[in-house]
N, CA, C and O atoms as a DFTB+ gen file, in Angstrom:
660 C
 N C O
     1  1     -52.577     151.890       0.200
     2  2     -53.635     150.791      -0.401
     3  2     -54.410     149.815       0.241
     4  3     -53.859     149.115       1.090
     5  1     -55.602     149.650      -0.023
     6  2     -57.018     148.879       0.944
     7  2     -56.867     147.673       0.699
     8  3     -56.167     147.695      -0.314
     9  1     -57.084     146.475       0.988
    10  2     -57.052     145.223       1.161
    11  2     -58.656     144.978       0.849
    12  3     -59.430     145.246       1.768
    13  1     -59.307     144.383      -0.646
    14  2     -60.457     144.205      -0.768
    15  2     -61.072     142.870      -0.893
    16  3     -60.860     142.347      -1.986
    17  1     -61.701     142.255      -0.154
    18  2     -62.766     140.965      -0.833
    19  2     -63.802     141.242      -1.235
    20  3     -64.612     141.993      -0.694
    21  1     -63.937     140.565      -2.428
    22  2     -65.693     140.922      -2.955
    23  2     -66.895     139.505      -2.463
    24  3     -66.874     138.382      -2.967
    25  1     -67.414     139.762      -1.874
    26  2     -68.535     138.981      -1.317
    27  2     -69.654     138.986      -2.472
    28  3     -70.162     140.053      -2.814
    29  1     -69.906     138.159      -2.873
    30  2     -71.073     137.861      -4.415
    31  2     -71.936     136.580      -4.110
    32  3     -71.545     135.419      -3.987
    33  1     -73.322     137.134      -4.012
    34  2     -74.704     136.549      -3.538
    35  2     -75.126     136.163      -5.619
    36  3     -75.852     136.947      -6.230
    37  1     -74.584     135.049      -6.244
    38  2     -74.484     135.424      -7.824
    39  2     -76.315     134.515      -7.594
    40  3     -76.357     133.564      -8.374
    41  1     -77.511     134.629      -6.847
    42  2     -78.668     133.940      -7.344
    43  2     -79.402     135.856      -7.191
    44  3     -80.229     136.444      -7.889
    45  1     -78.621     136.295      -5.979
    46  2     -79.333     137.541      -6.058
    47  2     -78.988     138.321      -7.008
    48  3     -79.875     139.092      -7.375
    49  1     -77.362     138.431      -7.875
    50  2     -76.962     139.496      -8.568
    51  2     -78.047     138.849     -10.241
    52  3     -78.698     139.438     -11.104
    53  1     -77.846     137.974     -10.073
    54  2     -78.618     136.934     -11.604
    55  2     -80.118     137.197     -11.746
    56  3     -80.696     137.194     -12.833
    57  1     -80.642     137.401     -10.690
    58  2     -82.132     137.609     -10.260
    59  2     -82.455     139.658     -10.644
    60  3     -83.542     140.186     -10.878
    61  1     -81.599     140.076     -10.597
    62  2     -81.144     141.562     -10.179
    63  2     -81.109     141.866     -11.644
    64  3     -81.876     142.636     -12.222
    65  1     -79.992     141.074     -12.260
    66  2     -79.895     141.780     -13.976
    67  2     -80.866     141.090     -14.552
    68  3     -81.203     141.841     -15.467
    69  1     -81.553     140.121     -14.615
    70  2     -82.560     139.913     -14.985
    71  2     -83.992     141.054     -15.142
    72  3     -84.486     141.483     -16.185
    73  1     -84.296     141.256     -14.095
    74  2     -84.613     142.296     -13.665
    75  2     -84.544     143.275     -14.848
    76  3     -85.266     143.485     -15.822
    77  1     -83.490     143.751     -14.424
    78  2     -83.022     144.818     -15.278
    79  2     -82.767     145.052     -16.646
    80  3     -83.016     146.147     -17.150
    81  1     -82.125     143.785     -17.512
    82  2     -82.474     143.578     -18.392
    83  2     -83.113     143.258     -19.430
    84  3     -82.762     143.545     -20.575
    85  1     -84.088     142.647     -19.126
    86  2     -85.259     141.936     -19.013
    87  2     -85.216     140.549     -19.702
    88  3     -86.179     139.909     -20.125
    89  1     -83.691     140.160     -19.732
    90  2     -83.830     138.476     -20.132
    91  2     -82.611     138.187     -19.489
    92  3     -82.182     138.657     -18.435
    93  1     -82.053     137.282     -20.314
    94  2     -80.705     136.464     -19.657
    95  2     -79.912     136.965     -20.020
    96  3     -80.050     137.394     -21.165
    97  1     -78.749     137.207     -19.393
    98  2     -77.382     137.931     -20.316
    99  2     -76.549     137.175     -19.872
   100  3     -76.771     136.234     -19.110
   101  1     -75.187     137.620     -20.441
   102  2     -74.057     137.719     -19.787
   103  2     -73.010     138.523     -19.333
   104  3     -72.855     139.527     -20.028
   105  1     -72.511     138.448     -18.720
   106  2     -72.170     139.586     -17.543
   107  2     -70.314     139.081     -17.523
   108  3     -69.806     137.995     -17.244
   109  1     -69.849     140.052     -17.836
   110  2     -68.337     140.257     -17.581
   111  2     -68.346     140.755     -15.940
   112  3     -68.495     141.854     -15.406
   113  1     -68.104     139.347     -15.413
   114  2     -67.242     138.905     -13.705
   115  2     -66.507     139.518     -13.443
   116  3     -66.621     140.325     -12.520
   117  1     -65.205     139.344     -14.324
   118  2     -63.647     139.989     -14.045
   119  2     -63.815     141.137     -13.995
   120  3     -63.673     141.736     -12.929
   121  1     -64.222     141.867     -15.332
   122  2     -64.423     143.327     -15.606
   123  2     -65.048     143.984     -14.578
   124  3     -64.537     144.886     -13.914
   125  1     -66.493     143.398     -14.401
   126  2     -66.798     144.169     -13.140
   127  2     -66.247     144.491     -11.816
   128  3     -66.247     145.553     -11.194
   129  1     -65.624     142.957     -11.431
   130  2     -65.198     143.568     -10.203
   131  2     -62.881     143.783     -10.231
   132  3     -61.976     143.497      -9.448
   133  1     -62.970     144.363     -11.492
   134  2     -61.232     144.940     -11.504
   135  2     -62.181     146.288     -11.361
   136  3     -61.667     147.033     -10.527
   137  1     -63.599     146.930     -11.998
   138  2     -63.856     148.224     -11.709
   139  2     -63.911     148.842     -10.293
   140  3     -63.722     149.981      -9.865
   141  1     -64.321     147.370      -9.588
   142  2     -65.047     147.396      -7.570
   143  2     -63.341     147.680      -7.060
   144  3     -62.992     148.604      -6.325
   145  1     -62.560     146.784      -7.575
   146  2     -61.312     146.585      -6.968
   147  2     -60.272     148.098      -7.312
   148  3     -59.513     148.401      -6.391
   149  1     -60.247     148.808      -8.305
   150  2     -59.743     150.451      -8.650
   151  2     -58.493     150.270      -8.166
   152  3     -58.108     149.109      -8.303
   153  1     -57.912     150.823      -7.777
   154  2     -56.463     150.427      -6.880
   155  2     -55.446     149.950      -6.031
   156  3     -54.221     149.941      -5.906
   157  1     -57.142     149.308      -5.169
   158  2     -56.589     148.354      -3.850
   159  2     -56.209     147.048      -4.613
   160  3     -56.248     146.875      -5.831
   161  1     -55.818     146.123      -3.600
   162  2     -55.547     144.944      -3.351
   163  2     -56.763     144.400      -3.408
   164  3     -57.677     144.717      -2.646
   165  1     -56.870     143.306      -4.573
   166  2     -57.592     142.566      -4.499
   167  2     -57.520     141.551      -4.176
   168  3     -56.895     140.951      -5.051
   169  1     -57.919     140.569      -3.003
   170  2     -57.643     139.632      -2.124
   171  2     -58.141     138.605      -2.713
   172  3     -57.397     137.842      -3.328
   173  1     -59.448     138.398      -2.638
   174  2     -59.944     137.202      -3.535
   175  2     -61.228     137.649      -3.493
   176  3     -61.602     138.585      -2.786
   177  1     -62.305     136.654      -4.639
   178  2     -63.909     136.798      -4.378
   179  2     -64.565     135.987      -4.020
   180  3     -64.508     135.096      -4.868
   181  1     -65.510     135.577      -2.860
   182  2     -65.757     134.747      -2.640
   183  2     -67.050     134.663      -3.288
   184  3     -67.894     135.073      -2.492
   185  1     -67.840     134.131      -4.944
   186  2     -69.350     133.769      -4.688
   187  2     -69.760     132.797      -4.417
   188  3     -69.284     131.808      -3.861
   189  1     -70.565     133.004      -4.752
   190  2     -71.990     131.574      -3.776
   191  2     -73.244     131.543      -4.650
   192  3     -73.857     132.564      -4.962
   193  1     -73.649     130.086      -5.092
   194  2     -74.794     130.261      -5.990
   195  2     -75.466     129.033      -5.290
   196  3     -74.678     128.086      -5.273
   197  1     -76.457     128.795      -4.810
   198  2     -77.126     127.569      -4.821
   199  2     -77.065     126.528      -6.338
   200  3     -77.439     126.742      -7.491
   201  1     -76.321     125.189      -5.581
   202  2     -76.496     124.267      -7.146
   203  2     -77.255     123.625      -7.745
   204  3     -77.262     122.917      -8.752
   205  1     -78.528     124.261      -6.307
   206  2     -80.209     123.299      -6.436
   207  2     -80.502     123.523      -7.924
   208  3     -81.013     122.623      -8.589
   209  1     -80.126     124.939      -8.556
   210  2     -80.654     125.759      -9.872
   211  2     -79.567     125.353     -11.103
   212  3     -79.635     125.692     -12.285
   213  1     -78.509     124.490     -10.421
   214  2     -77.398     124.285     -11.533
   215  2     -78.364     123.847     -12.821
   216  3     -79.384     123.162     -12.762
   217  1     -77.659     124.526     -14.174
   218  2     -78.758     123.653     -15.596
   219  2     -77.451     123.697     -16.221
   220  3     -76.415     123.863     -15.577
   221  1     -77.512     123.520     -17.704
   222  2     -76.520     123.630     -18.259
   223  2     -76.113     124.513     -18.473
   224  3     -74.887     124.588     -18.381
   225  1     -76.965     125.840     -18.929
   226  2     -76.420     127.275     -18.645
   227  2     -75.149     127.695     -17.728
   228  3     -74.156     128.351     -18.043
   229  1     -75.759     126.678     -15.600
   230  2     -74.497     127.522     -14.635
   231  2     -73.780     126.578     -15.228
   232  3     -72.766     127.217     -15.509
   233  1     -73.583     125.377     -15.656
   234  2     -72.426     124.804     -15.102
   235  2     -71.488     125.336     -15.891
   236  3     -70.350     125.136     -15.465
   237  1     -71.576     126.126     -17.193
   238  2     -70.653     127.010     -17.396
   239  2     -69.448     127.892     -17.061
   240  3     -68.241     128.018     -17.268
   241  1     -70.770     128.570     -16.246
   242  2     -70.291     129.492     -15.050
   243  2     -69.570     128.765     -13.760
   244  3     -68.493     129.189     -13.340
   245  1     -70.101     127.874     -13.285
   246  2     -69.206     127.203     -12.136
   247  2     -68.025     126.823     -12.789
   248  3     -66.978     126.878     -12.144
   249  1     -68.011     126.502     -13.781
   250  2     -66.501     125.933     -14.567
   251  2     -65.640     126.944     -14.478
   252  3     -64.464     126.623     -14.309
   253  1     -65.993     128.490     -14.569
   254  2     -65.258     129.602     -14.932
   255  2     -64.848     130.078     -13.319
   256  3     -63.779     130.498     -12.874
   257  1     -66.152     129.830     -12.656
   258  2     -65.261     130.258     -11.072
   259  2     -64.804     129.133     -10.192
   260  3     -64.898     129.230      -8.969
   261  1     -64.290     128.020     -10.805
   262  2     -63.429     126.837     -10.313
   263  2     -62.156     127.699     -11.054
   264  3     -61.715     128.513     -10.242
   265  1     -61.764     127.731     -11.766
   266  2     -60.684     128.067     -12.926
   267  2     -60.281     129.747     -13.146
   268  3     -59.296     130.195     -13.734
   269  1     -61.111     130.312     -12.639
   270  2     -60.386     131.751     -12.482
   271  2     -60.053     132.241     -11.386
   272  3     -60.603     131.884     -10.345
   273  1     -58.940     133.293     -11.426
   274  2     -57.535     133.770     -10.324
   275  2     -58.588     134.408      -9.211
   276  3     -59.650     134.877      -9.623
   277  1     -58.350     134.417      -8.124
   278  2     -58.768     135.460      -7.382
   279  2     -60.182     134.916      -6.680
   280  3     -60.441     135.244      -5.522
   281  1     -61.393     133.766      -7.724
   282  2     -62.065     133.433      -7.675
   283  2     -62.650     132.119      -6.946
   284  3     -62.228     131.069      -7.431
   285  1     -63.524     131.996      -5.895
   286  2     -63.265     131.077      -5.295
   287  2     -65.128     130.738      -5.006
   288  3     -65.800     131.530      -4.345
   289  1     -65.617     129.702      -5.507
   290  2     -66.797     129.766      -5.547
   291  2     -67.746     128.556      -4.895
   292  3     -67.661     127.435      -5.396
   293  1     -68.618     128.781      -3.816
   294  2     -69.047     128.676      -2.933
   295  2     -70.546     127.890      -3.873
   296  3     -71.236     128.465      -4.715
   297  1     -70.718     126.278      -3.315
   298  2     -72.358     126.477      -3.335
   299  2     -73.247     125.919      -2.462
   300  3     -73.206     124.747      -2.086
   301  1     -73.888     126.571      -2.200
   302  2     -75.100     126.384      -0.890
   303  2     -76.281     126.335      -0.724
   304  3     -77.078     127.220      -1.036
   305  1     -76.582     125.077      -0.104
   306  2     -78.169     126.176      -0.362
   307  2     -78.566     127.217       1.206
   308  3     -79.607     127.549       1.774
   309  1     -77.520     127.378       1.369
   310  2     -77.964     128.572       2.483
   311  2     -76.922     130.097       1.947
   312  3     -76.394     130.741       2.853
   313  1     -76.709     130.557       0.462
   314  2     -76.249     130.700       0.286
   315  2     -75.834     132.156       0.832
   316  3     -74.726     132.566       0.487
   317  1     -76.728     133.068       1.757
   318  2     -76.476     134.101       2.506
   319  2     -75.729     133.778       3.995
   320  3     -74.991     134.563       4.591
   321  1     -76.143     132.321       4.467
   322  2     -75.389     132.151       5.655
   323  2     -73.858     132.206       5.672
   324  3     -72.975     132.713       6.363
   325  1     -74.004     131.201       4.235
   326  2     -72.360     131.354       4.042
   327  2     -71.228     132.060       3.783
   328  3     -70.093     131.676       4.062
   329  1     -71.670     133.642       2.967
   330  2     -70.989     134.438       2.715
   331  2     -71.508     135.193       4.132
   332  3     -70.500     135.547       4.744
   333  1     -72.590     135.518       4.778
   334  2     -72.096     135.945       5.691
   335  2     -70.963     135.668       6.776
   336  3     -70.225     136.445       7.382
   337  1     -71.087     134.300       6.801
   338  2     -70.328     133.121       8.055
   339  2     -68.829     134.085       7.043
   340  3     -68.013     134.889       7.495
   341  1     -68.951     133.671       5.915
   342  2     -66.994     134.343       5.517
   343  2     -66.510     135.673       5.874
   344  3     -65.400     136.063       6.237
   345  1     -68.367     136.674       5.548
   346  2     -67.371     137.868       5.786
   347  2     -67.149     138.149       7.419
   348  3     -66.146     138.837       7.608
   349  1     -67.798     137.804       8.545
   350  2     -67.333     137.699       9.726
   351  2     -66.090     137.434      10.169
   352  3     -65.299     138.092      10.845
   353  1     -66.029     135.963       9.496
   354  2     -64.933     135.431       9.998
   355  2     -63.500     135.729       9.288
   356  3     -62.452     135.332       9.797
   357  1     -63.539     136.414       8.147
   358  2     -62.330     137.071       8.022
   359  2     -62.032     138.649       7.610
   360  3     -61.159     139.213       6.951
   361  1     -63.065     139.017       8.253
   362  2     -62.921     140.419       9.297
   363  2     -61.880     140.478      10.837
   364  3     -61.309     141.400      11.419
   365  1     -62.007     138.937      11.100
   366  2     -61.826     138.289      12.545
   367  2     -60.314     138.619      12.170
   368  3     -59.581     139.381      12.800
   369  1     -60.014     137.958      11.115
   370  2     -58.645     137.292      10.698
   371  2     -57.874     138.722      10.019
   372  3     -56.776     138.899       9.492
   373  1     -59.000     139.590      10.312
   374  2     -57.613     140.756       9.079
   375  2     -57.437     140.740       7.722
   376  3     -56.542     141.179       6.999
   377  1     -58.605     140.066       7.481
   378  2     -58.313     139.558       6.142
   379  2     -58.195     140.401       4.755
   380  3     -57.558     140.109       3.743
   381  1     -59.193     141.803       5.085
   382  2     -59.587     142.975       4.306
   383  2     -59.452     143.798       5.209
   384  3     -59.244     143.705       6.418
   385  1     -59.631     144.875       4.299
   386  2     -60.183     146.391       5.092
   387  2     -61.392     146.807       4.260
   388  3     -62.009     147.766       4.723
   389  1     -61.813     146.327       3.226
   390  2     -63.062     146.693       2.445
   391  2     -63.648     145.193       2.268
   392  3     -62.982     144.159       2.297
   393  1     -65.146     145.319       2.063
   394  2     -66.092     144.284       1.640
   395  2     -66.800     144.812       0.820
   396  3     -67.088     146.009       0.810
   397  1     -67.285     143.702      -0.225
   398  2     -67.807     144.624      -1.482
   399  2     -68.821     143.463      -1.074
   400  3     -68.226     142.407      -0.860
   401  1     -70.080     143.401      -0.927
   402  2     -71.394     143.179      -0.926
   403  2     -72.164     142.970      -1.989
   404  3     -73.166     143.684      -1.966
   405  1     -72.068     142.089      -3.151
   406  2     -73.000     142.496      -4.029
   407  2     -74.510     141.181      -4.072
   408  3     -74.936     140.089      -4.451
   409  1     -74.706     142.282      -3.430
   410  2     -75.809     141.951      -3.441
   411  2     -76.996     142.961      -2.249
   412  3     -76.542     143.652      -1.337
   413  1     -78.376     142.837      -2.515
   414  2     -79.320     143.932      -1.982
   415  2     -80.286     143.615      -0.862
   416  3     -81.160     144.234      -0.255
   417  1     -79.633     142.069      -0.830
   418  2     -80.610     141.572       1.023
   419  2     -80.284     141.263       2.121
   420  3     -79.414     140.598       2.682
   421  1     -81.551     142.152       2.463
   422  2     -81.680     142.334       4.434
   423  2     -80.528     141.328       4.989
   424  3     -79.475     141.832       5.382
   425  1     -80.665     140.224       5.020
   426  2     -80.428     139.409       5.654
   427  2     -78.852     139.878       6.182
   428  3     -78.538     139.917       7.372
   429  1     -77.764     140.290       4.832
   430  2     -76.387     140.634       5.443
   431  2     -76.653     141.670       7.055
   432  3     -75.788     141.959       7.882
   433  1     -77.721     141.938       7.071
   434  2     -77.443     143.536       8.155
   435  2     -76.530     142.548       9.327
   436  3     -75.351     142.846       9.520
   437  1     -77.032     141.602       9.932
   438  2     -75.973     141.396      11.061
   439  2     -74.529     141.130      11.057
   440  3     -73.661     141.352      11.901
   441  1     -74.485     140.427       9.517
   442  2     -73.116     140.124       9.288
   443  2     -72.866     141.778       9.632
   444  3     -72.299     142.119      10.670
   445  1     -73.229     142.494       8.895
   446  2     -72.744     143.949       7.919
   447  2     -72.505     144.582       9.620
   448  3     -71.427     145.158       9.473
   449  1     -72.868     144.772      10.982
   450  2     -72.994     145.157      11.843
   451  2     -71.301     144.422      12.429
   452  3     -70.291     145.103      12.252
   453  1     -71.219     143.342      12.948
   454  2     -70.167     143.001      13.322
   455  2     -69.102     142.911      12.446
   456  3     -68.226     142.267      13.023
   457  1     -68.720     143.253      11.282
   458  2     -67.833     143.442      10.547
   459  2     -67.292     144.722      10.428
   460  3     -66.172     144.982       9.989
   461  1     -67.959     145.352      10.752
   462  2     -68.049     147.458      11.197
   463  2     -67.471     147.607      12.465
   464  3     -66.517     148.379      12.558
   465  1     -68.008     146.804      13.803
   466  2     -67.228     146.587      14.981
   467  2     -65.952     146.445      14.796
   468  3     -65.197     147.080      15.533
   469  1     -65.491     145.714      13.929
   470  2     -64.108     144.857      13.735
   471  2     -63.272     146.494      13.033
   472  3     -62.126     146.694      13.435
   473  1     -63.738     147.294      12.282
   474  2     -63.176     147.866      11.919
   475  2     -63.240     148.294       9.698
   476  3     -62.840     149.279       9.078
   477  1     -63.718     147.389       9.363
   478  2     -64.114     147.287       7.354
   479  2     -65.197     148.214       7.675
   480  3     -66.058     148.404       8.535
   481  1     -64.835     148.608       6.789
   482  2     -65.776     148.848       5.071
   483  2     -66.798     148.404       4.356
   484  3     -66.539     147.901       3.262
   485  1     -68.073     148.479       4.770
   486  2     -68.355     147.263       3.297
   487  2     -69.425     148.504       2.581
   488  3     -69.780     149.636       2.910
   489  1     -69.621     147.829       1.743
   490  2     -69.537     148.554       0.299
   491  2     -70.715     147.532      -0.057
   492  3     -70.471     146.344      -0.267
   493  1     -72.424     148.233      -0.129
   494  2     -73.228     146.661      -0.752
   495  2     -73.250     147.483      -1.815
   496  3     -72.853     148.647      -1.857
   497  1     -73.879     146.635      -2.944
   498  2     -73.297     146.870      -4.327
   499  2     -74.915     145.824      -4.960
   500  3     -75.044     144.618      -4.749
   501  1     -75.971     146.720      -5.742
   502  2     -76.799     146.136      -6.510
   503  2     -78.184     147.287      -7.474
   504  3     -78.075     148.444      -7.878
   505  1     -78.918     146.684      -7.520
   506  2     -79.574     147.840      -8.174
   507  2     -80.427     148.359      -7.385
   508  3     -81.075     147.732      -6.546
   509  1     -80.515     150.137      -7.710
   510  2     -81.956     150.317      -6.600
   511  2     -83.149     149.950      -6.300
   512  3     -83.739     150.050      -5.224
   513  1     -83.490     149.523      -7.280
   514  2     -85.008     148.641      -6.956
   515  2     -84.491     147.475      -6.281
   516  3     -85.321     147.257      -5.398
   517  1     -83.228     146.266      -6.174
   518  2     -83.419     145.422      -5.378
   519  2     -82.634     145.724      -3.972
   520  3     -82.389     144.639      -3.444
   521  1     -82.217     146.673      -3.285
   522  2     -81.594     147.021      -2.185
   523  2     -82.512     147.481      -1.682
   524  3     -83.363     148.241      -2.144
   525  1     -82.380     146.970      -0.521
   526  2     -83.552     146.997       0.856
   527  2     -82.910     147.988       1.110
   528  3     -81.847     148.375       0.624
   529  1     -83.703     148.532       2.073
   530  2     -83.468     150.364       2.858
   531  2     -82.847     149.716       3.435
   532  3     -81.680     149.696       3.044
   533  1     -83.107     149.000       4.409
   534  2     -82.602     148.676       5.960
   535  2     -80.837     148.601       5.073
   536  3     -80.031     149.477       5.385
   537  1     -80.387     147.440       3.947
   538  2     -78.999     147.877       4.126
   539  2     -78.705     148.691       3.735
   540  3     -77.719     149.221       4.249
   541  1     -79.331     149.323       2.605
   542  2     -78.911     150.895       2.264
   543  2     -78.382     151.709       3.401
   544  3     -77.499     152.552       3.559
   545  1     -79.018     151.286       3.911
   546  2     -78.693     152.336       5.591
   547  2     -77.295     152.002       6.393
   548  3     -76.335     152.724       6.661
   549  1     -77.542     150.737       6.643
   550  2     -76.690     149.666       6.965
   551  2     -74.784     150.176       6.112
   552  3     -73.952     150.843       6.727
   553  1     -74.634     149.785       5.089
   554  2     -73.729     149.889       4.927
   555  2     -72.839     151.289       4.388
   556  3     -73.296     152.216       3.719
   557  1     -71.630     151.154       4.827
   558  2     -70.743     152.530       4.481
   559  2     -70.946     153.226       3.283
   560  3     -70.786     154.442       3.170
   561  1     -71.316     152.429       2.339
   562  2     -71.292     153.200       1.230
   563  2     -72.648     151.892       0.315
   564  3     -73.045     150.735       0.451
   565  1     -72.923     153.335      -0.760
   566  2     -73.926     151.881      -1.510
   567  2     -73.122     152.253      -3.219
   568  3     -72.360     153.158      -3.559
   569  1     -73.631     151.268      -3.874
   570  2     -73.358     151.283      -5.521
   571  2     -74.063     150.728      -5.753
   572  3     -74.377     149.623      -5.311
   573  1     -74.805     151.765      -7.026
   574  2     -75.923     151.008      -7.266
   575  2     -75.658     151.003      -8.943
   576  3     -75.160     151.910      -9.611
   577  1     -76.184     149.607      -9.427
   578  2     -75.429     149.704     -10.996
   579  2     -76.222     149.967     -11.950
   580  3     -76.043     149.654     -13.127
   581  1     -77.025     150.480     -11.558
   582  2     -78.784     151.049     -12.400
   583  2     -78.467     151.865     -12.754
   584  3     -78.753     152.048     -13.937
   585  1     -77.670     152.946     -12.057
   586  2     -78.113     154.710     -11.959
   587  2     -76.420     155.447     -11.637
   588  3     -75.741     154.842     -10.808
   589  1     -76.129     156.044     -11.948
   590  2     -75.272     157.108     -11.375
   591  2     -76.048     157.609     -10.009
   592  3     -77.153     158.146      -9.923
   593  1     -74.911     157.185      -8.746
   594  2     -74.972     158.186      -7.589
   595  2     -74.149     159.163      -7.112
   596  3     -73.034     158.989      -6.621
   597  1     -74.819     160.363      -7.294
   598  2     -74.098     161.527      -6.976
   599  2     -72.846     161.183      -5.948
   600  3     -72.817     160.445      -4.963
   601  1     -71.771     162.046      -6.593
   602  2     -70.525     161.697      -6.019
   603  2     -69.839     160.858      -5.815
   604  3     -69.016     161.027      -4.916
   605  1     -69.861     159.250      -6.733
   606  2     -69.317     158.033      -6.882
   607  2     -69.033     157.414      -8.324
   608  3     -69.840     157.767      -9.184
   609  1     -68.250     156.746      -8.637
   610  2     -68.437     156.503     -10.163
   611  2     -69.068     155.963     -10.721
   612  3     -68.209     155.187     -11.140
   613  1     -70.159     155.548     -11.281
   614  2     -70.455     154.716     -11.898
   615  2     -70.630     153.470     -11.880
   616  3     -71.839     153.557     -12.093
   617  1     -70.437     152.235     -11.798
   618  2     -70.748     150.960     -12.807
   619  2     -72.131     150.762     -12.879
   620  3     -72.860     150.365     -11.970
   621  1     -72.485     151.109     -14.185
   622  2     -73.362     150.977     -14.655
   623  2     -73.423     149.461     -15.577
   624  3     -72.501     149.159     -16.335
   625  1     -74.490     148.693     -15.408
   626  2     -74.628     147.517     -15.359
   627  2     -74.415     146.916     -17.257
   628  3     -74.032     145.843     -17.721
   629  1     -74.767     147.901     -17.754
   630  2     -74.648     147.837     -19.515
   631  2     -73.263     147.787     -19.604
   632  3     -72.792     147.205     -20.581
   633  1     -72.453     148.318     -18.719
   634  2     -70.845     148.116     -19.221
   635  2     -69.950     147.135     -19.285
   636  3     -68.896     146.997     -19.907
   637  1     -70.821     146.176     -18.194
   638  2     -70.100     145.208     -17.992
   639  2     -71.101     143.754     -19.118
   640  3     -70.841     142.581     -19.387
   641  1     -71.731     144.270     -19.307
   642  2     -72.535     142.635     -20.525
   643  2     -71.752     142.666     -21.588
   644  3     -71.581     143.611     -22.357
   645  1     -71.084     141.172     -21.628
   646  2     -70.217     140.720     -22.582
   647  2     -70.827     140.792     -23.773
   648  3     -72.023     141.080     -23.772
   649  1     -70.066     140.520     -25.180
   650  2     -70.887     140.618     -26.253
   651  2     -71.014     139.145     -26.546
   652  3     -70.253     138.177     -26.528
   653  1     -72.073     139.331     -26.779
   654  2     -73.014     138.038     -27.402
   655  2     -72.580     137.669     -28.742
   656  3     -72.931     136.553     -29.123
   657  1     -71.830     138.444     -29.597
   658  2     -72.021     138.261     -30.476
   659  2     -70.536     137.459     -31.245
   660  3     -70.560     137.121     -32.429
């Protein structure tokens, strides 16, 4: 069984979801994390989102993160730097085998290269339209949340939208 950590760029993910759904949506983060985890051991989930954008809607999200098991919420101005630093530091501590990076941002490529040098597997997760071609080439695997990718289980974003009724 592999040890997994999820590194979630929430700002990037919310923008991607809004682009896919065309509106603000509620997303079942726990169900999605469990789908990514599969049969592997989930060590921790690192969420990072700039609290500069925090409003009444996001305050509920941060309250959820602060109280959910496995979730560690970070609020940084430099979200990418925070997550990249965590990925690298934890790779050096041998804290995980597989890193799920939920972001399409190519700013993570240098961190991915270092993590891979430590023998870790990096899976990039985003929508096909939001994933940088450089990130797509550098990651060991990619999961697209807006379409099925040949040979891998689908993680279609609509399957994780929370019931709003």
